[in-house]
Each structure stands twice: as structure tokens, then as C-alpha cells.
C-alpha positions in Angstrom: 0.0 0.0 0.0 1.1 3.5 -0.7 -0.4 6.8 0.7 -0.4 9.9 -1.4 -0.8 13.3 0.4 -2.1 16.2 -1.7 -1.0 19.8 -1.2 -4.3 20.5 0.6 -3.6 17.6 3.0 -6.0 15.0 1.6 -4.8 11.4 1.9 -5.3 8.7 -0.6 -4.4 5.1 0.2 -3.9 3.1 -3.1 -2.8 -0.3 -4.1 0.6 -0.9 -5.6 -0.9 -1.8 -9.0 -2.6 1.6 -9.1 0.7 3.4 -8.1 2.6 1.6 -10.9 0.6 3.5 -13.5 2.8 6.4 -12.6 6.5 6.2 -13.6 7.3 8.7 -10.9 5.7 6.6 -8.1 7.2 3.5 -9.6 10.7 5.0 -9.2 10.0 6.1 -5.7 8.7 2.6 -4.7 11.8 1.0 -6.3 14.0 2.6 -3.6 11.6 1.5 -0.7 11.0 -2.2 -1.3 11.4 -2.9 2.5 8.9 -0.4 3.6 5.4 -1.8 4.3 3.7 1.5 3.8 5.1 4.5 1.9 3.7 8.1 2.3 4.4 10.4 -0.6 3.7 14.1 -0.3 2.5 15.7 -3.5 3.0 19.4 -2.8 1.7 20.7 -6.1 -1.4 18.5 -6.6 -4.7 19.3 -5.0 -6.9 16.6 -3.6 -9.8 17.0 -6.1 -7.3 16.6 -9.0 -5.5 13.7 -7.4 -8.8 12.0 -6.9 -9.5 12.3 -10.7 -6.0 11.1 -11.5 -6.4 8.1 -9.3 -9.7 7.2 -10.9 -7.8 7.1 -14.2 -5.0 5.0 -12.7 -7.4 2.6 -11.0 -9.2 2.0 -14.3 -6.0 1.5 -16.2 -4.6 -0.9 -13.6 -7.5 -3.3 -14.1 -6.1 -6.2 -16.0 -9.6 -7.7 -16.6 -10.7 -4.5 -18.5 -10.0 -4.7 -22.3 -8.1 -2.0 -24.1 -11.3 -1.2 -26.0 -13.3 -0.8 -22.8 -10.5 1.5 -21.4 -10.8 3.7 -24.5 -14.5 4.0 -24.0 -14.0 4.8 -20.4 -11.3 7.4 -21.3 -13.7 9.1 -23.7 -16.3 9.3 -20.9 -13.7 10.5 -18.4 -13.0 13.7 -20.5 -16.5 14.1 -21.8 -17.1 17.6 -20.4 -17.4 21.1 -21.8 -14.3 23.2 -21.6 -15.6 26.2 -19.7 -13.4 28.3 -17.4 -13.7 25.9 -14.5 -13.2 22.7 -16.5 -10.3 24.3 -18.5 -8.5 24.9 -15.2 -9.3 21.3 -14.1 -7.9 20.0 -17.4 -4.7 22.1 -16.9 -4.3 20.8 -13.4 -4.9 17.2 -14.5 -2.3 17.7 -17.2 0.2 19.1 -14.7 -0.5 16.2 -12.3 -0.1 13.6 -15.1 3.1 15.2 -16.2 4.6 15.4 -12.6 3.5 11.8 -11.9 4.7 10.7 -15.4 1.4 9.0 -16.5 1.8 8.9 -20.2 -1.7 7.9 -21.1 -3.3 10.6 -19.0 -0.9 13.2 -20.5 -2.0 12.1 -24.0 -5.7 12.1 -23.0 -5.5 15.7 -21.5 -3.6 16.9 -24.6 -6.2 15.5 -26.9 -9.0 17.1 -24.9 -7.1 20.4 -24.9 -7.1 20.1 -28.7 -10.8 20.7 -28.7 -10.1 23.9 -26.9 -7.3 24.8 -29.3 -8.5 23.0 -32.4 -6.0 24.1 -35.0 -3.0 22.9 -33.0 -1.2 19.6 -32.8 -1.1 17.8 -29.5 2.5 18.8 -29.1 1.7 22.5 -29.8 -1.1 22.2 -27.2 1.3 20.8 -24.7 3.6 23.8 -25.3 0.7 26.1 -24.8 -0.3 24.3 -21.6 3.3 24.6 -20.3 3.3 28.3 -21.0 -0.1 28.7 -19.2 1.2 26.7 -16.3 4.4 28.7 -16.1 2.4 31.9 -16.1 0.1 30.6 -13.4 3.1 29.6 -11.2 4.5 33.2 -11.6 1.2 34.6 -10.4 0.7 32.3 -7.4 
């Protein structure tokens, strides 16, 4: 078991299979094989965003779920209008996925952002998201 602590002090206890969806957490766990329980503070990720990220990781950790069913679930996961609130949530999810190195979720958030910025490639959208994130950090 591993416990994740969000920046707003919300705790999430997750199974190792869920944690392994994140390359960052996988690297952290590799150095702590003897620890029964690891607590990882995530000082830049809010609890509501971490909950969403963990929903994604939980679904993708399910070995009994087919790739096709995961694609359908992914489409439903990002099936929301990109208003101001949801755009911020998408940006926060992208930031969390990037920090935790969850490639599939990074791809999914980039694709969703392309609806917001329809004439851009996913890579161009990522660059825009990075600039927005950098601007946000300067203003926080």
C-alpha cells in the first residue's frame, strides 16, 4: 500500500498496481522495497485533482478490462465542456499527469485540450499548456 498526500492535506491510500501506473511513483517505490507503507507528499497537486488522476490510474490498472473498454472509459472521463472551471481542471490534471509521469493521461488531456485549441497539434497544445502553467506559477 502507498499513501499519497495532496497539497491540501487530503490522503489517498492506493494499491501498488494503481501506483505503478505512474512512472514517478514506480521510481519512488523501487527505492523503498522494504517499507510496508510509503507516504508520498505531492506538494503541487490538489486533492480533487489527485482523486481524478487516481480514478484514471485505477481503471487502467484493471487487468480484466479490455483496451477497447478502457478507450470507451477514457472518452467518458474527458466528456465535459471546456468552460473556465473545466479548463482549469484540465490544466491541473495535465500538470499532475506530467509530474507523476502518467503517459496515457498526459495524452488524453492533450487530446481534450485540442478541442479547446482545435488548429494545433497535441505537441503544440502541450507547449501552450506549459506556458499557461508557467504563467500561473509566476502569479501564485
